Backbone as CSV, one residue per row, in Angstrom:
resi,resn,N_x,N_y,N_z,CA_x,CA_y,CA_z,C_x,C_y,C_z
1,MET,66.123,70.951,110.547,66.808,71.774,111.526,65.850,72.861,112.001
2,SER,65.804,73.059,113.296,64.872,74.047,113.836,65.381,75.463,113.612
3,GLN,64.497,76.376,113.815,64.687,77.778,113.509,65.503,78.504,114.581
4,ILE,66.195,79.561,114.148,66.900,80.464,115.057,65.884,81.521,115.491
5,ILE,65.771,81.744,116.787,64.855,82.740,117.337,65.675,83.904,117.888
6,PHE,65.383,85.110,117.408,66.022,86.323,117.919,65.068,86.966,118.909
7,ARG,65.627,87.431,120.024,64.794,88.172,120.969,65.646,89.109,121.798
8,LYS,65.001,90.151,122.246,65.660,91.121,123.121,65.759,90.511,124.512
9,ALA,66.933,90.606,125.101,67.146,90.052,126.436,66.572,90.989,127.492
10,GLY,66.090,90.387,128.573,65.562,91.143,129.705,66.214,90.693,130.997
11,THR,65.713,91.198,132.101,66.311,90.854,133.395,66.204,89.363,133.705
12,ASN,65.238,88.685,133.113,65.138,87.235,133.324,66.240,86.460,132.598
13,ASP,67.019,87.152,131.760,68.106,86.527,130.996,69.487,86.844,131.563
14,ILE,69.549,87.437,132.735,70.839,87.898,133.263,71.864,86.775,133.350
15,GLN,71.478,85.607,133.808,72.453,84.512,133.925,73.010,84.132,132.558
16,ILE,72.172,84.135,131.533,72.631,83.855,130.167,73.641,84.906,129.736
17,LEU,73.360,86.192,130.033,74.252,87.273,129.639,75.590,87.168,130.359
18,VAL,75.545,86.858,131.650,76.776,86.707,132.433,77.624,85.572,131.851
19,GLU,77.024,84.426,131.640,77.766,83.269,131.122,78.328,83.547,129.727
20,ALA,77.551,84.228,128.889,78.019,84.538,127.537,79.209,85.486,127.578
21,ARG,79.164,86.478,128.449,80.276,87.433,128.573,81.533,86.730,129.082
22,VAL,81.386,85.874,130.063,82.539,85.139,130.602,83.104,84.197,129.542
23,ASP,82.241,83.519,128.794,82.704,82.640,127.717,83.458,83.434,126.650
24,PHE,82.899,84.586,126.263,83.534,85.452,125.263,84.921,85.876,125.751
25,LEU,84.989,86.363,126.979,86.271,86.828,127.513,87.262,85.676,127.679
26,GLY,86.763,84.507,128.063,87.630,83.351,128.182,88.222,82.931,126.850
27,GLU,87.404,83.006,125.810,87.910,82.670,124.477,88.933,83.701,124.022
28,TYR,88.687,84.966,124.354,89.561,86.050,123.907,90.857,86.118,124.720
29,TRP,90.756,86.017,126.050,91.911,86.198,126.938,92.486,84.890,127.458
30,GLY,91.785,83.797,127.290,92.244,82.527,127.835,91.662,82.289,129.217
31,ALA,91.852,81.081,129.707,91.311,80.693,131.017,91.905,81.570,132.116
32,GLN,91.085,81.854,133.106,91.499,82.704,134.221,91.324,81.954,135.528
33,ASP,91.952,82.452,136.553,91.818,81.914,137.902,90.345,81.937,138.312
34,SER,89.877,80.918,139.006,88.461,80.825,139.376,88.025,81.965,140.294
35,ASP,88.901,82.475,141.158,88.540,83.611,142.010,88.234,84.848,141.171
36,ILE,89.055,85.086,140.161,88.838,86.238,139.272,87.541,86.038,138.492
37,ALA,87.323,84.846,137.973,86.099,84.559,137.206,84.860,84.729,138.074
38,ASN,84.901,84.248,139.311,83.747,84.389,140.208,83.459,85.844,140.544
39,LYS,84.509,86.633,140.791,84.322,88.065,141.062,83.717,88.754,139.838
40,LEU,84.237,88.411,138.665,83.704,88.986,137.428,82.235,88.641,137.269
41,MET,81.874,87.395,137.506,80.476,86.979,137.343,79.554,87.759,138.275
42,ALA,79.977,87.987,139.507,79.167,88.767,140.448,79.018,90.211,139.967
43,GLU,80.098,90.793,139.482,80.052,92.177,138.984,79.185,92.273,137.731
44,LEU,79.298,91.300,136.852,78.485,91.308,135.634,77.004,91.183,135.956
45,HIS,76.679,90.345,136.904,75.278,90.192,137.307,74.718,91.536,137.759
46,LEU,75.449,92.236,138.589,75.021,93.550,139.066,74.923,94.548,137.909
47,PHE,75.924,94.534,137.019,75.922,95.434,135.867,74.677,95.224,135.012
48,PHE,74.442,93.989,134.584,73.311,93.727,133.701,71.980,94.051,134.371
49,GLU,71.839,93.690,135.626,70.594,93.985,136.339,70.345,95.491,136.405
50,THR,71.352,96.243,136.775,71.218,97.697,136.911,70.983,98.370,135.561
51,GLU,71.799,98.024,134.591,71.764,98.715,133.297,70.524,98.356,132.472
52,ILE,70.077,97.117,132.519,68.855,96.756,131.784,67.658,97.488,132.377
53,GLN,67.574,97.533,133.705,66.456,98.226,134.352,66.479,99.719,134.056
54,ALA,67.671,100.298,133.903,67.798,101.728,133.610,67.664,102.037,132.116
55,ASN,67.470,101.014,131.298,67.404,101.165,129.839,68.666,101.783,129.256
56,THR,69.817,101.483,129.865,71.098,101.957,129.344,71.943,100.804,128.799
57,TYR,71.382,99.612,128.793,72.023,98.462,128.157,70.934,97.688,127.436
58,VAL,71.187,97.429,126.156,70.261,96.671,125.318,71.022,95.462,124.799
59,CYS,70.378,94.326,124.806,71.029,93.105,124.341,70.046,92.287,123.513
60,TRP,70.548,91.751,122.410,69.770,90.833,121.589,70.481,89.486,121.586
61,ILE,69.691,88.434,121.648,70.239,87.092,121.639,69.565,86.273,120.546
62,ALA,70.296,85.275,120.069,69.761,84.319,119.100,69.803,82.957,119.768
63,MET,68.666,82.287,119.763,68.532,80.989,120.411,68.229,79.918,119.360
64,HIS,68.800,78.754,119.568,68.527,77.598,118.733,68.300,76.421,119.671
65,GLU,67.102,75.863,119.627,66.740,74.742,120.496,67.086,75.041,121.965
66,ASN,66.678,76.218,122.426,66.884,76.677,123.810,68.345,76.875,124.198
67,ASN,69.219,76.971,123.222,70.630,77.256,123.480,71.013,78.585,122.862
68,LEU,71.779,79.379,123.590,72.284,80.645,123.071,73.313,80.350,121.987
69,VAL,73.116,80.937,120.792,74.076,80.723,119.709,74.710,82.018,119.227
70,ALA,74.119,83.165,119.579,74.716,84.454,119.224,74.171,85.522,120.167
71,ILE,74.989,86.551,120.380,74.627,87.610,121.316,75.314,88.898,120.905
72,GLY,74.708,90.000,121.254,75.331,91.301,121.068,74.643,92.308,121.963
73,GLY,75.418,93.227,122.512,74.863,94.226,123.407,75.264,95.630,123.013
74,MET,74.556,96.592,123.593,74.869,97.998,123.367,74.680,98.750,124.676
75,LYS,75.753,99.380,125.130,75.702,100.228,126.307,75.484,101.650,125.822
76,ILE,74.446,102.286,126.315,74.185,103.675,125.962,74.993,104.544,126.915
77,ILE,75.872,105.326,126.336,76.808,106.136,127.102,76.518,107.612,126.867
78,GLN,76.555,108.374,127.936,76.416,109.829,127.842,77.782,110.453,128.052
79,LYS,78.279,111.143,127.030,79.548,111.860,127.099,79.258,113.349,126.902
80,PRO,80.222,114.198,127.183,80.027,115.599,126.800,79.878,115.687,125.282
81,GLY,79.098,116.613,124.805,78.869,116.759,123.374,80.120,117.177,122.619
82,SER,80.044,117.016,121.310,81.129,117.440,120.416,80.484,118.047,119.180
83,PHE,81.294,118.565,118.262,80.735,119.142,117.046,79.993,118.098,116.206
84,ARG,80.476,116.874,116.195,79.825,115.830,115.406,78.659,115.186,116.137
85,VAL,78.715,115.169,117.479,77.660,114.555,118.288,77.310,115.543,119.406
86,PRO,76.514,116.576,119.086,76.248,117.631,120.073,75.646,117.139,121.389
87,ASP,74.789,116.116,121.344,74.179,115.651,122.597,75.077,114.670,123.363
88,GLY,76.158,114.211,122.742,77.115,113.350,123.412,76.662,111.922,123.637
89,ARG,75.513,111.529,123.126,75.010,110.166,123.348,75.649,109.210,122.352
90,CYS,76.065,108.068,122.862,76.778,107.082,122.060,76.235,105.697,122.368
91,GLY,76.123,104.877,121.339,75.799,103.472,121.522,77.083,102.666,121.366
92,TYR,77.580,102.142,122.476,78.812,101.356,122.436,78.434,99.883,122.243
93,ILE,78.722,99.355,121.064,78.411,97.968,120.724,79.460,97.073,121.379
94,MET,78.981,96.034,122.069,79.917,95.186,122.797,79.424,93.745,122.874
95,ASN,80.342,92.878,123.201,80.034,91.478,123.478,79.344,90.780,122.308
96,MET,79.740,91.149,121.097,79.214,90.475,119.916,79.910,89.115,119.824
97,TYR,79.119,88.068,119.824,79.696,86.725,119.797,78.715,85.758,119.146
98,THR,79.265,84.880,118.314,78.492,83.800,117.708,79.228,82.494,117.952
99,ALA,78.503,81.481,118.377,79.101,80.158,118.588,79.743,79.694,117.277
100,PRO,80.924,79.084,117.354,81.656,78.709,116.131,80.827,77.949,115.095
101,GLU,80.001,77.007,115.525,79.238,76.203,114.563,78.083,76.974,113.907
102,PHE,77.821,78.213,114.370,76.740,79.025,113.794,77.268,80.263,113.069
103,ARG,78.567,80.371,112.919,79.157,81.528,112.242,78.907,81.470,110.743
104,ARG,78.987,82.634,110.130,78.806,82.803,108.681,77.384,82.509,108.223
105,ARG,76.424,82.755,109.107,75.012,82.569,108.762,74.229,83.876,108.873
106,GLY,74.911,84.975,109.177,74.243,86.267,109.272,73.654,86.585,110.637
107,LEU,73.931,85.775,111.649,73.356,86.024,112.970,73.896,87.315,113.583
108,ALA,75.206,87.500,113.529,75.802,88.723,114.090,75.320,89.955,113.328
109,LYS,75.172,89.840,112.026,74.674,90.962,111.215,73.259,91.334,111.655
110,THR,72.421,90.346,111.851,71.048,90.597,112.294,71.042,91.268,113.665
111,ILE,71.856,90.759,114.582,71.909,91.352,115.920,72.441,92.779,115.859
112,LEU,73.480,93.023,115.078,74.022,94.382,114.928,72.953,95.329,114.392
113,GLU,72.207,94.894,113.394,71.135,95.722,112.830,70.065,96.033,113.882
114,LYS,69.690,95.045,114.681,68.680,95.256,115.721,69.182,96.243,116.779
115,LEU,70.445,96.129,117.161,71.002,97.061,118.143,71.010,98.489,117.605
116,MET,71.412,98.644,116.353,71.459,99.984,115.772,70.055,100.556,115.566
117,GLU,69.095,99.721,115.200,67.704,100.182,115.087,67.199,100.681,116.435
118,GLU,67.494,99.942,117.493,67.078,100.373,118.834,67.762,101.678,119.215
119,GLY,69.042,101.784,118.889,69.763,103.023,119.167,69.154,104.194,118.426
120,ASN,68.900,104.019,117.136,68.275,105.089,116.345,66.916,105.488,116.913
121,ALA,66.123,104.503,117.325,64.807,104.798,117.911,64.941,105.580,119.214
122,ALA,66.061,105.409,119.914,66.312,106.140,121.163,67.021,107.468,120.912
123,GLY,67.202,107.822,119.637,67.830,109.093,119.300,69.341,109.052,119.235
124,ILE,69.913,107.864,119.182,71.370,107.725,119.100,71.755,107.573,117.638
125,HIS,72.725,108.383,117.232,73.171,108.351,115.842,74.683,108.200,115.737
126,PHE,75.328,107.871,116.859,76.768,107.660,116.902,77.018,106.335,117.612
127,PHE,77.700,105.433,116.925,77.981,104.111,117.469,79.478,103.869,117.391
128,GLU,80.007,103.191,118.398,81.408,102.798,118.352,81.566,101.412,118.944
129,LEU,82.703,100.794,118.664,82.970,99.451,119.157,84.453,99.161,119.039
130,HIS,84.864,98.106,119.693,86.187,97.527,119.513,85.959,96.195,118.801
131,ALA,86.767,95.918,117.794,86.548,94.716,116.982,87.708,93.740,117.101
132,THR,87.374,92.469,117.107,88.396,91.446,116.931,88.678,91.336,115.434
133,ALA,89.766,90.680,115.095,90.087,90.487,113.677,88.973,89.723,112.967
134,ASP,88.356,88.753,113.652,87.268,87.983,113.048,86.026,88.828,112.808
135,GLY,85.772,89.778,113.700,84.568,90.594,113.589,84.705,91.803,112.686
136,GLU,85.928,92.220,112.432,86.164,93.449,111.675,85.439,93.499,110.326
137,PRO,85.448,92.438,109.502,84.751,92.523,108.208,83.259,92.851,108.351
138,LEU,82.602,92.281,109.351,81.182,92.566,109.570,80.957,94.054,109.795
139,TYR,81.793,94.661,110.628,81.593,96.070,110.962,81.908,96.971,109.767
140,ILE,82.942,96.642,109.020,83.271,97.425,107.825,82.135,97.331,106.812
141,GLN,81.591,96.132,106.613,80.476,95.940,105.679,79.238,96.730,106.099
142,ASN,79.146,97.060,107.381,77.988,97.788,107.890,78.295,99.256,108.172
143,GLY,79.338,99.782,107.524,79.600,101.211,107.543,80.480,101.730,108.662
144,PHE,80.992,100.864,109.515,81.913,101.316,110.556,83.275,101.579,109.929
145,GLU,83.953,102.602,110.406,85.275,102.953,109.915,86.259,102.960,111.074
146,LEU,87.482,102.566,110.785,88.523,102.584,111.797,88.811,104.033,112.170
147,HIS,88.745,104.314,113.453,89.029,105.656,113.961,90.462,105.655,114.446
148,LYS,91.276,106.520,113.924,92.714,106.459,114.176,93.162,107.231,115.409
149,GLU,92.231,107.729,116.190,92.628,108.433,117.402,93.214,107.432,118.392
150,PRO,94.415,107.693,118.907,95.022,106.716,119.826,94.281,106.648,121.157
151,THR,94.260,105.468,121.691,93.667,105.245,123.001,94.793,104.856,123.951
152,TYR,94.837,105.508,125.085,95.808,105.185,126.123,95.041,104.665,127.322
153,ARG,95.595,103.676,127.993,94.952,103.104,129.163,95.953,102.950,130.287
154,LYS,95.440,103.059,131.489,96.250,102.818,132.676,95.376,102.110,133.696
155,PHE,95.805,100.965,134.147,95.088,100.216,135.171,95.810,100.426,136.492
156,VAL,95.075,100.840,137.514,95.653,101.071,138.829,94.936,100.177,139.812
157,TRP,95.643,99.339,140.495,95.036,98.420,141.457,95.377,98.828,142.818
């Protein structure tokens, strides 16, 4: 069996990132109307292109025989400072996904570690994420704690 190759994604990987995000969301939310999916893909392409060039989005991918088998990203967010995070910089971990046949091999753990190392090197010491039930054990094992502050959302179209 050939080796898993980890590498940092760049602008030449945008199509891979777009497809991986759509696949992740499709698995999580279910199939969507093709018009919505196409609009999302166009927006994601613009997002990844802009954010990677601005160094505000970092992504690591794991490849096996030229196929994406795991991915994880981190959006660097600037918020107003707080007592715990005076500079307000946050690494928001997102889009962590491993193909089902490659799960339980440590790929997501490796990607999470690489994202946090990059964040630390950029001076970020506060990380947050939203976890699925499947992903929660990985994050707990790596020191993440459930934050009990309620989140409220409102979508206005």
